[in-house]
Every structure is written in structure tokens, then in C-alpha cells.
MITI-329152 format. One line per field, with one value per residue (C-alpha): residue in three letters; chain; x, z, y. Coordinates in steps of 0.1 Angstrom, whole numbers, plus 2048, in hexadecimal, padded with zeros to 3 digits. Each point is the difference from the previous one (the first is absolute). Layout:
residuo = ALA;...
cadena = A;...
u = X;...
w = Z;...
v = Y;...
END
This chain:
residuo = MET;ARG;THR;PRO;HIS;ARG;MET;ILE;ASN;ASP;ARG;THR;PRO;SER;ASP;ASP;TRP;PRO;GLY;VAL;SER;VAL;PRO;PRO;GLU;PRO;ILE;ARG;ARG;ALA;ASP;PRO;TYR;ALA;GLU;PRO;SER;ALA;PRO;ASP;ARG;PRO;ASP;ASP;PRO;TRP;PRO;PRO;PRO;GLY;HIS;ARG;ARG;ARG;GLY;ARG;ARG;ARG;ARG;HIS;ARG;PHE;ALA;GLY;VAL;SER;ILE;ALA;ALA;LYS;GLY;VAL;VAL;ALA;VAL;VAL;VAL;LEU;THR;ALA;PHE;LEU;ALA;LEU;ALA;ASP;ARG;TRP;ALA;VAL;LEU;TYR;ALA;GLU;HIS;ARG;ALA;ALA;GLN;GLN;LEU;LYS;LYS;GLU;LEU;LYS;LEU;THR;ALA;ALA;PRO;GLU;VAL;GLU;ILE;LYS;GLY;PHE;PRO;PHE;LEU;THR;GLN;LEU;ALA;ASP;ARG;ARG;VAL;ASP;GLU;MET;LYS;VAL;THR;VAL;PRO;ASP;VAL;ALA;ALA;ASP;ARG;VAL;THR;LEU;ALA;GLU;VAL;SER;ALA;THR;ALA;HIS;ASP;VAL;ARG;ILE;GLU;GLY;SER;GLY;PRO;THR;ASP;ILE;SER;GLY;ALA;TYR;VAL;ASP;ALA;LEU;HIS;GLY;GLU;VAL;LEU;LEU;SER;PHE;ALA;ASP;MET;ASN;ARG;GLU;LEU;GLY;ALA;SER;GLN;VAL;THR;PHE;SER;GLY;HIS;GLY;HIS;ASP;ARG;VAL;LEU;ALA;ARG;GLY;THR;LEU;PRO;VAL;ALA;GLY;HIS;GLU;LEU;ARG;VAL;ARG;ALA;ASP;ALA;THR;ILE;ARG;ARG;LEU;GLY;ALA;SER;GLY;ILE;SER;THR;ASP;ILE;ASP;GLY;MET;ARG;LEU;ASP;ILE;GLY;ASP;LEU;ALA;THR;TYR;ARG;PRO;GLY;THR;GLY;PRO;SER;GLU;GLY;LEU;HIS;LEU;THR;ALA;ALA;SER;VAL;ARG;ARG;ILE;THR;GLU;GLU;THR;ASP;LYS;ALA;ARG;ARG;LEU;LEU;ALA;ILE;PRO;ALA;VAL;VAL;HIS;ARG;ALA;GLY;VAL;PRO;ASP;SER;VAL;VAL;ARG;GLN;ALA;LEU;HIS;GLY;ASP;LYS;LYS;VAL;SER;GLU;VAL;THR;GLY;SER;PRO;ARG;PHE;VAL;LYS;SER;LEU;MET;GLY;MET;ASN;LEU;VAL;ASP;ILE;ALA;LEU;ASP;HIS;PRO;TRP;LEU;LEU;GLU;LYS;LEU;GLY;LEU;ASP;PRO;SER;LEU;LEU;ASP;GLY;LEU;THR;ARG;LEU;THR;ARG;PRO;GLU;LEU;ALA;ASP;ARG;LEU;SER;LEU;ALA;PHE;ARG;LEU;PRO;LYS;LEU;PRO;GLY;ASP;HIS;GLY;TYR;VAL;ARG;LEU;ARG;ASP;VAL;THR;VAL;GLU;LYS;ASP;GLY;ILE;ARG;VAL;ASP;LEU;SER;GLY;ALA;GLY;LEU;SER;VAL;GLY;THR
cadena = A;A;A;A;A;A;A;A;A;A;A;A;A;A;A;A;A;A;A;A;A;A;A;A;A;A;A;A;A;A;A;A;A;A;A;A;A;A;A;A;A;A;A;A;A;A;A;A;A;A;A;A;A;A;A;A;A;A;A;A;A;A;A;A;A;A;A;A;A;A;A;A;A;A;A;A;A;A;A;A;A;A;A;A;A;A;A;A;A;A;A;A;A;A;A;A;A;A;A;A;A;A;A;A;A;A;A;A;A;A;A;A;A;A;A;A;A;A;A;A;A;A;A;A;A;A;A;A;A;A;A;A;A;A;A;A;A;A;A;A;A;A;A;A;A;A;A;A;A;A;A;A;A;A;A;A;A;A;A;A;A;A;A;A;A;A;A;A;A;A;A;A;A;A;A;A;A;A;A;A;A;A;A;A;A;A;A;A;A;A;A;A;A;A;A;A;A;A;A;A;A;A;A;A;A;A;A;A;A;A;A;A;A;A;A;A;A;A;A;A;A;A;A;A;A;A;A;A;A;A;A;A;A;A;A;A;A;A;A;A;A;A;A;A;A;A;A;A;A;A;A;A;A;A;A;A;A;A;A;A;A;A;A;A;A;A;A;A;A;A;A;A;A;A;A;A;A;A;A;A;A;A;A;A;A;A;A;A;A;A;A;A;A;A;A;A;A;A;A;A;A;A;A;A;A;A;A;A;A;A;A;A;A;A;A;A;A;A;A;A;A;A;A;A;A;A;A;A;A;A;A;A;A;A;A;A;A;A;A;A;A;A;A;A;A;A;A;A;A;A;A;A;A;A;A;A;A;A;A;A;A;A;A;A;A;A;A;A;A;A;A;A;A;A;A;A;A;A;A;A;A;A;A;A;A;A;A;A;A;A;A;A;A;A;A;A;A;A;A;A;A;A
u = 62A;7FF;809;819;7EF;80C;7FC;7E3;81B;80E;7DA;800;7E3;7FD;7ED;80D;7E9;7DE;7E8;813;7FA;81D;7FA;80F;81B;7F9;80F;814;7FD;822;7FD;80A;812;817;81E;80E;80F;824;7FB;7E5;816;813;81E;81B;811;822;81B;817;822;819;81E;7F8;819;7EF;80F;7E8;7E3;80E;804;7E2;7F1;7E8;7F6;7DB;803;7ED;817;7ED;80E;820;7FD;7FB;81A;818;7F3;803;823;80D;7EF;814;822;7F8;7F3;824;812;7ED;80B;826;7FF;7EE;81F;817;7F3;803;822;80E;7EA;80B;826;7FD;7F6;815;81D;7F1;7F5;81F;7EE;812;7E2;7E9;7DE;7E2;7EE;7E0;7EC;7D8;7EF;7F6;813;822;807;7E8;80D;821;7F9;7EE;820;7E7;7FA;7DE;80D;823;803;826;803;822;80B;818;805;81F;7F4;816;804;7E5;7F4;7DB;7F3;7EE;7FD;7E3;7F4;7E9;803;7E7;802;827;812;819;81D;811;808;7EE;7E9;822;813;7EF;81B;7EC;7DB;7F3;7E0;7E4;7F3;805;7F5;808;80B;81F;804;818;7FC;802;80E;819;809;803;81A;816;7FB;803;824;7EA;7EA;7E4;7DD;7EA;7D9;7E2;7EB;7E5;7FC;823;816;81A;80D;822;805;81F;81E;824;825;80B;81C;802;7DD;7E1;7E6;7DA;7FB;7DE;7FD;7DA;80A;7E4;806;800;802;820;7FC;7FA;817;807;7EF;80A;800;7F8;80C;7F4;7F4;82A;802;81A;7F9;81B;7ED;7EC;816;7FC;7FB;815;7EF;81D;7F7;806;7DA;7F2;7F2;81F;81F;802;7E6;7FA;7E0;7E5;80B;827;7F2;7EE;81F;811;7E5;801;823;80B;822;7FE;7E3;81C;819;7E9;7F9;823;801;7F8;7F2;7EC;7E7;808;7EE;7E2;7FD;807;810;821;7F2;7EA;820;815;7E7;803;819;805;7DE;7FA;7D7;801;814;7E2;7E6;815;807;7E1;7E8;7EE;811;825;7F7;7EE;821;81A;7F1;7FF;828;816;81B;815;809;805;812;81A;80E;7F6;807;7FE;7DD;7F5;814;7E8;7E7;809;807;821;810;80C;7E0;804;818;7F0;7DD;80F;811;7DE;7F5;7D7;815;80F;7E4;7EB;814;802;7DD;7F8;7F0;800;80A;7FE;7FC;81D;801;7F1;80F;7F2;805;7DD;7DE;7FF;7F5;7F1;7F4;7D9;7F2;812;7EC;80F;7F6;808;813;818;7FC;7ED;800;7F0;814;7F6;813;807;813;81C;818;816;817;804
w = 40F;818;81F;80A;818;824;812;814;825;7F2;804;818;807;7ED;7EE;7E2;801;7FF;7FF;810;829;811;81E;820;80E;81A;823;809;820;818;7FF;825;7F1;7EA;80A;803;7E2;805;80D;819;80C;81F;805;806;823;7FA;802;81F;7F1;7F8;80D;823;813;7FD;822;811;7F7;80D;823;800;7F9;825;7F7;802;81D;819;823;814;7E4;802;828;800;7E7;81C;815;7F6;7F2;827;80E;7E8;80D;825;7FD;7EA;81C;81A;7F5;7FD;821;807;7F0;80C;81F;7FE;7F8;819;81A;7EF;7FF;824;80E;7E9;815;81C;806;7E6;7EC;7DF;7EA;804;80B;7EC;80F;7F5;80A;808;7F9;7E4;806;808;7FD;821;812;7FD;808;821;806;801;7EC;806;7F1;7F7;7F9;800;7F4;807;7F0;804;828;811;821;811;7EB;7EB;7EB;802;7DB;806;821;7F6;815;7FA;815;80D;806;7F7;80E;7E9;806;7F1;7F4;7DF;7E8;7EC;821;814;819;813;80B;81F;800;817;7FA;7E6;7F8;7ED;7F6;801;7E3;806;7E0;800;7E0;80D;81B;7E7;7EF;820;813;7E2;808;810;7E6;81A;7F6;814;7FE;812;814;81B;80B;813;7F4;7E4;7F2;7F5;7E9;7EA;807;818;7F4;81E;7FF;7D9;805;7F4;81C;7FC;81C;80B;81B;80A;80D;810;7FE;81A;806;814;80F;7EF;7E0;7FA;7FB;80E;7F3;815;7EE;80C;7EF;7EF;7EC;7EF;7EA;7F8;7E1;80E;818;81F;80E;80F;819;80F;82A;81C;808;7FB;7E2;7F5;7ED;7E4;7FE;7EB;7E4;802;7DF;80D;81E;7E8;7F0;81F;809;7E0;800;81B;7FE;808;81B;812;803;80F;81A;805;80B;822;801;7E8;810;823;7EC;7EF;823;7F2;81A;7FE;802;7DD;7F2;805;7F5;7E1;7F9;7FD;7E7;7E8;805;822;7EE;7EB;820;818;7DD;7F1;822;7FF;81E;7F6;7DC;814;81B;7DF;7EE;81E;80E;7F9;7ED;803;823;7F5;7E0;80F;818;7DB;7E9;7EA;809;7E4;7E6;805;7FE;7DF;810;7FC;81E;7F4;802;825;802;7EC;810;821;7F7;7F7;816;80C;803;7E1;7E4;814;7F6;7DB;802;80D;7F4;81E;7F4;80F;7F1;7F8;819;7F3;803;816;825;808;7F9;7FB;7E2;80F;7EF;805;7ED;7EF;7EF;7E6;7DF;7DF;7EF;824;823;801;81E;80A;810;809;80D;80B;80D;7E3;7F2;7E0;7F6;817
v = AE6;7E0;7FD;7E9;7E5;7FA;7E4;7FE;7FB;822;810;81F;80F;81F;819;7FA;7E0;80C;7E3;7EA;7FC;7ED;7F0;808;7F1;7E7;807;7E7;7F4;7F4;7D2;7F9;7DE;812;805;827;810;80C;824;7F1;7E2;80D;801;7E2;807;80C;7E3;806;80C;7E8;812;7F4;7DF;7DE;7FD;819;7EB;7E5;815;808;7DC;7FB;821;7F1;7F0;806;808;7E6;7E7;80F;7FA;7E3;7F6;80F;7F0;7E1;802;80F;7E2;7E6;815;800;7D9;7FA;813;7EB;7E3;808;80D;7DA;7F1;816;7F8;7DA;7FE;814;7EB;7E1;807;80A;7E0;7EF;816;7FC;7D6;7F9;7ED;7F9;80B;821;7F6;806;823;808;820;802;81A;81E;81F;7FC;81F;80C;7E1;80D;822;7F8;7E5;7E0;7E4;7ED;7E0;7F0;7DF;7ED;7DC;7F4;7DF;7E4;80A;7EB;7F7;7E5;7DF;808;818;813;7FF;825;815;81A;81E;81A;820;81A;823;808;820;809;80D;81F;827;7FF;7ED;7EC;7FD;7E2;7F8;7E7;7F4;7F5;7E0;805;7E0;7E7;7DB;7E5;7D8;7E9;7E7;7E3;7EB;7DC;801;818;7E5;7E1;813;80D;7E1;7E6;7F6;7E6;7FF;808;809;817;800;810;7E8;80F;820;803;7E2;7FA;7D8;7FA;7E9;7F5;7EE;804;7F3;7EF;7EE;7F8;7F6;818;7F9;80D;817;80B;81C;817;822;816;824;818;824;807;822;81B;801;7D7;7E0;7DF;7DD;7E0;7DE;7E6;7DB;7FE;7E3;7EE;7E6;7EC;7ED;7E3;7F7;811;827;814;81C;81B;800;7EF;7F7;7DD;802;80E;7F3;7E4;7E8;7E7;7FF;7EA;7F2;7FC;7E7;7EC;7F9;7FC;7E6;7EE;7F9;7E8;810;81C;7FA;7EC;81A;818;7E2;801;827;7FE;823;7F6;7E3;80C;822;7ED;7EE;7D8;7EC;7F3;7D9;806;815;7DD;7EC;816;802;7DB;7FD;811;7FC;810;81C;806;7FC;81D;81A;7FA;806;823;806;800;813;81E;7FB;801;81C;818;7F7;821;7F0;81B;7F2;7DA;809;80C;7E6;7E7;813;7E5;7FA;81F;7F1;7E1;814;80E;821;80F;80A;81D;811;7F7;817;818;7FF;808;81E;808;80F;811;81E;802;7F2;819;81B;7F6;7FD;81F;81C;814;82D;81C;823;811;821;81F;823;81B;805;7FA;7F0;7DF;7E5;7E0;7DE;7F9;7E0;7E2;7F0;7E1;800;7ED;811;80A;80C;828;815;81D;821;820;81D;822;81E;7F7;818;7FE;81A;821
END
């Protein structure tokens, strides 16, 4: 019988196959780049149990953060809270100080208070503030309103029994300034339609119109600004003049250059009109003050040529312009009318005395009395600027509240 064939791959080395040599099986070496077989692979890490709560994992979110980083975060958060508390304390203290000043100074609105320095809580604990700025707008001072009074106080001692109990303060020293605005003066003193403007270091010009006896007269005046004592400002009004068109000028007062005087244009028209010139020569007070002899006057009254010679002479024109027509017009009321002036103006002008007109144009003021029984505030340098009158002030030893 024939033996059935076997597949070559099924051969196994055996003695049953004589004469047939089977090569030895090669030694297999491990491939370092080949993936290990299943038994040689390392075990996969054991997955965490699924029964743990999700919230517990969140509580350990920063478990990997270093202690130093956690400390930095804590310091930042604490600093933010302290800064917020410090600002809140500043706002509270500023509000209390503003309300106290409003009460003490009897103001219509609370002033603006700004406490300088950081941190404020350490100053509050020490009961002493390094610097505090106070701005008070619209302070009534006599006939005018001060546009702004600002002062910076240094070394302010706080009075009270606790951090939130602020009953008063003591100011060791302060400095500031007062502004009297021209815009405010023009509005408040605008009944006469007069406007004020700066002129030089200490002078103020007043220009506008003033109603007198139903007529709008142009008014001009110069005011010199000076410090009055420790808390006031005075104004010396000079150069006051009321222009009645181009006919005459009135200067209140009793001096030789004051009173009612004809202008050069008015005198020229008189000399050109013979009828007006003859009427002037018919007044003894006029010719006597002009120094015209009686014989010349008689000749002039009977001849137009002589009238023109007399009234047109430079001496007579100068004398006529220098005459105060108030006294002459009182005795000859018709004179003003002949000269083109309303006779009712004479009564209105004579009633407008120099002190009354000066009072209308006065810019004087005095600071209101500050609270406290001790300490002082003094006005120092006074300067006229483009926008108004500015005054420096200083003070010490002031107390507010209890």
C-alpha cells in the first residue's frame, strides 16, 4: 500500500522518515520595532470607578496649583477687597464732610469735598487726614456772588468716636482762592446793562448804558480793586461819566471838572447857529464866566458878524466847554431845550449823586463769616484777570462741627 502524502507544512521531524533531513527550526529574535503581542503588552491603567460624584472632582480643580500661586491669588483678592473698602470709606467721609459744611456755612447746596491720599483707612485710624480739597460754588457775598471758593486744607484732625462716627474736624492750615466772575457780575448787576472787563493788574472797566429820566445814557467808569482788611475787597470808582448822545457829558460830583458840560460837537453847532449863540450871550452868567466884556456883548447882540467873532473865538469855545450847565440851567431852564437837551434830564442827573452811581458800579464784597470760634481766614493777593477778579486766601486753626 502506498502511504498517503502529507503536506510539507505538516511534516515533523521523525524517525519514521528515514533518509530525509529536516532543517532545524530557526531561532526567532524579537523585533524591537514590532508591537508586543497581547500577552506581552502592559496592562491598561484601571479606569476610575464611575460611582464618584462629579462635584467632588470640581472641589479638587486646583489640587495641582502650587501653594505659592494660591497665596498670590489670595493676596490679590484680599487687596481688592481692602481697596474697595478704602474707597467706600473715602466716599462716606467726603459725603459727611460736605453735609457738615453745608450746614455750618448755611449753603444752598453741598460743596464738593475731595480727600487726598491712599490708603484712607490708615489715615482714619490715625484720626488725621493729610490733605482735603473743598470747592464751594456760588457763595453770596454782599451784592455779588462769588463764582467759586476753593481751598485745600492740610493736616486735618478728625473728631469722632469711631471709624463711621465723624462729628467734626480741625484744620491746621489751608490755602485757596476766590473767583469773582465778570460773567456773573454782568448778569447780577445787569439791570443797568453795564458790563465789566479786566484792564491791567488791578483795574476793571465798566461800560454800558444807564436809564435816567426815560433816556438811556452811556456810562463809563473805571474801578480800582484793593484788598479791604483781612476778608474783603473794595473798589474805588473814578472816571465816572454819563454821555447824553453827542450833546453833553455829565460827571457826578461837585468838582470843577464835574457836572454837566457841553461836548465839542455841541459847541461847534452853537457857534454855527447865530440864534443859539445870541441866546447864550444874553445870559450874564455865561458871558461873565467866559470873560467877555459887556461892551463886546452889546455889540454882538446887535450884529451877527460880531456874534460869530465872539462865540467862534478859541477862548470862548474853551470857556463854554468848561462851564457847568447845571447851575446855569437851574436859573434858565429853557437853555437846555435850546441846546437840544431834555430839561427833565437835569432833575434826573442831579438826583444821581456820585455815591449812588458808585454804589451801582461797586464790585466790593466781603467773605461770609466762617464757622468756629477760633482760627482765621485772610485774603491775600488780589489780581484782575480776563475772566474775573481772583483773590488768594490762607487760613489756620479752623474747626468744623463739634
